[in-house]
PLY file of the C-alpha trace (Angstrom):
ply
format ascii 1.0
element vertex 254
property float x
property float y
property float z
element edge 253
property int vertex1
property int vertex2
end_header
37.29 19.26 -12.52
35.80 16.26 -14.29
32.70 16.56 -16.42
29.38 14.99 -15.43
29.55 11.20 -15.75
33.33 10.99 -15.32
35.13 9.71 -12.22
38.25 11.25 -10.70
40.66 8.32 -10.16
43.41 10.26 -8.42
42.86 8.17 -5.29
43.64 4.99 -7.20
46.90 6.45 -8.51
47.95 7.42 -4.99
47.15 3.86 -3.78
45.17 5.30 -0.86
43.93 2.65 1.55
40.71 3.21 3.57
38.86 1.35 6.34
35.26 0.27 6.01
33.71 0.38 9.50
30.16 -0.51 10.56
28.92 1.60 13.50
25.74 1.49 15.66
22.90 3.73 14.55
22.88 5.80 17.75
26.61 6.53 17.29
26.13 7.92 13.78
23.26 10.07 15.12
25.52 11.48 17.83
28.22 12.23 15.25
25.69 14.20 13.20
25.30 16.62 16.12
28.95 17.55 15.81
28.55 18.74 12.22
30.76 21.78 11.83
32.10 21.46 15.39
35.09 19.30 14.56
36.20 16.34 16.66
33.72 13.55 17.49
36.12 11.30 19.40
39.48 9.62 19.46
40.74 6.45 17.80
43.46 4.40 19.45
45.31 1.76 17.44
47.67 -0.67 19.13
48.97 -4.23 18.94
48.58 -7.19 21.25
50.57 -10.34 20.47
50.95 -9.19 16.88
47.24 -8.45 16.41
45.82 -4.97 15.92
43.63 -3.62 18.71
41.47 -0.60 17.82
39.12 1.34 20.08
37.05 4.47 19.49
36.17 6.79 22.38
33.24 9.15 21.87
33.66 12.76 22.98
31.97 13.37 26.31
30.07 16.36 24.86
28.26 14.00 22.47
27.22 11.30 24.93
23.83 12.75 25.97
21.03 11.23 23.90
18.39 13.96 23.58
15.29 11.84 23.13
14.05 8.38 22.38
10.58 8.26 20.84
8.40 11.12 22.12
10.10 11.82 25.46
13.53 12.89 26.77
15.67 9.82 27.31
17.88 10.95 30.21
20.37 8.34 28.99
23.98 8.72 27.97
25.54 6.82 25.10
28.50 4.58 25.98
31.84 6.19 25.23
34.11 3.20 24.60
33.71 1.22 21.40
36.26 -1.52 20.63
36.61 -2.63 17.00
36.13 -6.20 15.80
38.54 -6.54 12.90
37.57 -8.45 9.76
39.47 -9.42 6.62
38.57 -8.02 3.23
39.03 -11.45 1.68
38.98 -11.79 -2.08
36.75 -8.75 -2.51
37.73 -5.51 -4.18
35.93 -2.66 -2.43
36.28 1.05 -3.04
34.99 4.28 -1.48
33.62 7.08 -3.67
32.48 10.60 -2.81
30.11 12.88 -4.69
30.01 16.65 -4.34
27.04 18.99 -4.86
28.38 19.70 -8.35
27.91 15.96 -9.07
31.64 15.36 -9.21
32.49 11.75 -8.31
35.93 10.92 -6.93
37.58 7.70 -5.88
38.85 8.16 -2.31
40.67 4.83 -2.10
40.44 1.05 -1.94
39.21 -0.73 1.18
42.15 -2.41 2.90
40.47 -3.20 6.23
36.93 -4.01 7.41
35.80 -3.63 11.01
32.74 -3.43 13.23
32.53 -0.79 15.93
30.72 -2.24 18.97
29.93 -0.56 22.30
31.63 -1.93 25.38
29.09 -3.41 27.79
28.45 -0.81 30.49
25.63 0.57 32.62
24.93 3.32 30.07
24.77 0.79 27.25
22.33 -1.44 29.17
20.05 1.55 29.90
20.12 2.53 26.24
19.22 -0.97 25.05
16.38 -1.21 27.60
14.85 2.05 26.35
15.23 0.98 22.71
13.41 -2.29 23.45
10.62 -0.42 25.25
10.14 1.89 22.27
10.02 -1.01 19.81
7.49 -2.90 21.93
5.02 -0.01 22.06
1.89 -0.67 19.93
1.53 1.51 16.86
-2.12 2.22 17.71
-3.57 2.82 21.15
-7.21 2.64 22.28
-8.51 5.59 24.24
-11.77 6.01 26.15
-13.70 9.15 25.23
-15.50 11.18 27.85
-18.14 12.42 25.41
-19.40 11.56 21.96
-17.54 12.93 18.95
-19.90 15.20 16.97
-17.45 16.51 14.37
-17.46 13.32 12.30
-20.17 11.35 10.52
-22.32 9.29 12.84
-22.35 5.55 12.19
-25.37 4.17 10.35
-26.68 0.69 11.07
-27.34 0.15 7.37
-27.49 2.49 4.41
-30.65 2.86 2.35
-29.10 1.49 -0.83
-27.97 -1.62 1.09
-31.51 -2.15 2.37
-32.93 -1.82 -1.13
-30.35 -4.27 -2.46
-31.18 -6.79 0.29
-34.90 -6.43 -0.45
-34.38 -7.16 -4.13
-32.15 -10.12 -3.35
-34.81 -11.60 -1.09
-37.46 -11.21 -3.79
-35.16 -12.79 -6.35
-34.50 -15.66 -3.97
-38.22 -16.38 -3.61
-38.61 -16.77 -7.36
-37.43 -20.20 -8.49
-36.63 -20.62 -12.16
-39.05 -22.76 -14.09
-38.58 -24.46 -17.43
-37.92 -22.03 -20.28
-40.83 -23.37 -22.33
-43.22 -22.66 -19.47
-41.97 -19.07 -19.30
-42.41 -18.72 -23.06
-46.00 -19.97 -22.82
-46.75 -17.39 -20.11
-45.17 -14.60 -22.14
-46.99 -15.44 -25.36
-50.23 -15.67 -23.42
-49.62 -12.20 -21.94
-48.74 -10.65 -25.30
-51.98 -11.98 -26.74
-53.74 -9.54 -24.39
-51.47 -6.52 -24.75
-48.76 -5.51 -27.20
-46.45 -3.69 -24.74
-45.28 -4.56 -21.23
-42.68 -3.13 -18.88
-40.34 -5.57 -17.18
-41.99 -5.16 -13.76
-45.35 -6.32 -15.10
-43.76 -9.31 -16.83
-41.99 -10.27 -13.59
-45.32 -10.14 -11.76
-46.93 -12.32 -14.44
-44.20 -14.97 -14.73
-42.84 -14.89 -11.14
-39.34 -15.33 -12.56
-36.03 -13.64 -11.65
-35.40 -10.48 -13.67
-32.10 -11.65 -15.15
-33.58 -14.98 -16.25
-36.65 -13.30 -17.70
-34.62 -10.76 -19.69
-32.49 -13.57 -21.08
-35.63 -15.20 -22.55
-37.13 -11.91 -23.71
-34.04 -11.15 -25.80
-34.81 -14.22 -27.88
-38.42 -13.35 -28.66
-38.84 -9.65 -27.94
-37.70 -6.12 -28.71
-36.93 -3.54 -26.05
-38.13 -0.05 -27.01
-35.63 2.64 -25.99
-37.54 5.61 -27.45
-40.92 6.69 -28.74
-44.35 6.48 -27.16
-43.72 3.03 -25.69
-40.25 3.76 -24.33
-38.87 1.26 -21.76
-41.31 -1.49 -22.72
-41.01 -4.89 -24.34
-42.93 -6.18 -27.35
-42.68 -9.34 -29.44
-40.46 -9.53 -32.49
-42.47 -9.34 -35.77
-42.09 -13.07 -36.42
-43.80 -13.90 -33.11
-46.70 -11.42 -33.34
-50.08 -13.08 -33.87
-51.46 -9.65 -34.86
-48.72 -8.81 -37.37
-50.68 -9.30 -40.57
-53.91 -7.76 -39.31
-52.29 -4.61 -37.96
-50.26 -4.00 -41.11
-53.44 -4.32 -43.22
-55.26 -1.89 -40.93
-52.38 0.64 -41.18
-52.35 0.36 -45.02
-56.15 0.85 -45.11
-55.92 3.88 -42.81
-53.23 5.41 -45.09
0 1
1 2
2 3
3 4
4 5
5 6
6 7
7 8
8 9
9 10
10 11
11 12
12 13
13 14
14 15
15 16
16 17
17 18
18 19
19 20
20 21
21 22
22 23
23 24
24 25
25 26
26 27
27 28
28 29
29 30
30 31
31 32
32 33
33 34
34 35
35 36
36 37
37 38
38 39
39 40
40 41
41 42
42 43
43 44
44 45
45 46
46 47
47 48
48 49
49 50
50 51
51 52
52 53
53 54
54 55
55 56
56 57
57 58
58 59
59 60
60 61
61 62
62 63
63 64
64 65
65 66
66 67
67 68
68 69
69 70
70 71
71 72
72 73
73 74
74 75
75 76
76 77
77 78
78 79
79 80
80 81
81 82
82 83
83 84
84 85
85 86
86 87
87 88
88 89
89 90
90 91
91 92
92 93
93 94
94 95
95 96
96 97
97 98
98 99
99 100
100 101
101 102
102 103
103 104
104 105
105 106
106 107
107 108
108 109
109 110
110 111
111 112
112 113
113 114
114 115
115 116
116 117
117 118
118 119
119 120
120 121
121 122
122 123
123 124
124 125
125 126
126 127
127 128
128 129
129 130
130 131
131 132
132 133
133 134
134 135
135 136
136 137
137 138
138 139
139 140
140 141
141 142
142 143
143 144
144 145
145 146
146 147
147 148
148 149
149 150
150 151
151 152
152 153
153 154
154 155
155 156
156 157
157 158
158 159
159 160
160 161
161 162
162 163
163 164
164 165
165 166
166 167
167 168
168 169
169 170
170 171
171 172
172 173
173 174
174 175
175 176
176 177
177 178
178 179
179 180
180 181
181 182
182 183
183 184
184 185
185 186
186 187
187 188
188 189
189 190
190 191
191 192
192 193
193 194
194 195
195 196
196 197
197 198
198 199
199 200
200 201
201 202
202 203
203 204
204 205
205 206
206 207
207 208
208 209
209 210
210 211
211 212
212 213
213 214
214 215
215 216
216 217
217 218
218 219
219 220
220 221
221 222
222 223
223 224
224 225
225 226
226 227
227 228
228 229
229 230
230 231
231 232
232 233
233 234
234 235
235 236
236 237
237 238
238 239
239 240
240 241
241 242
242 243
243 244
244 245
245 246
246 247
247 248
248 249
249 250
250 251
251 252
252 253
């Protein structure tokens, strides 16, 4: 026995020739039913005017096709299958087998190619008609329900977070951007009255979109993330009109 990764080339030494034959799908499925039962059919090889004539006849016990799709077919597979012979040409083809122990063996070189086709018969026409019907069936089917389904989530016209988002978008749309200098004038005027503002109050004062307003505030203001005035904006020290006075008052209080 060869080790894993090696190939047994005994078939090449024996110069064994094999046929490579293409068969219909339904025929290979019928053969699978005979696994362990032996014979699946008979092969007849003859000559006509010097040319090979080959025909395979399926065993009668294997002709009944059990089902096609989700229902019994009631159709029999055709028994007679003549071969269409083909040349190998300049190709070098080989057949290998692999056992459960992962042993790979060369069975032989392909000396003949052929295609196994069913002879046109009543059984064959019935089989093709059923195959076409199965392929033409839609993957999904609509079905009318007699009563409402209560085991699943009920559809919602619109979710609350979508409504809130739409509301904010409408408000944003109503606020047209004005010149940056005008916004700065409004902000400085507001900060002359109070030192701290949350963003909502500044939006109400300036009537500007939140994103545009924050963009301007980052240039002149500081956002407090902790302390007593958490989540509020105030001016940077260089823009505070009360900077000097407040510092003097704090030093005096100390």
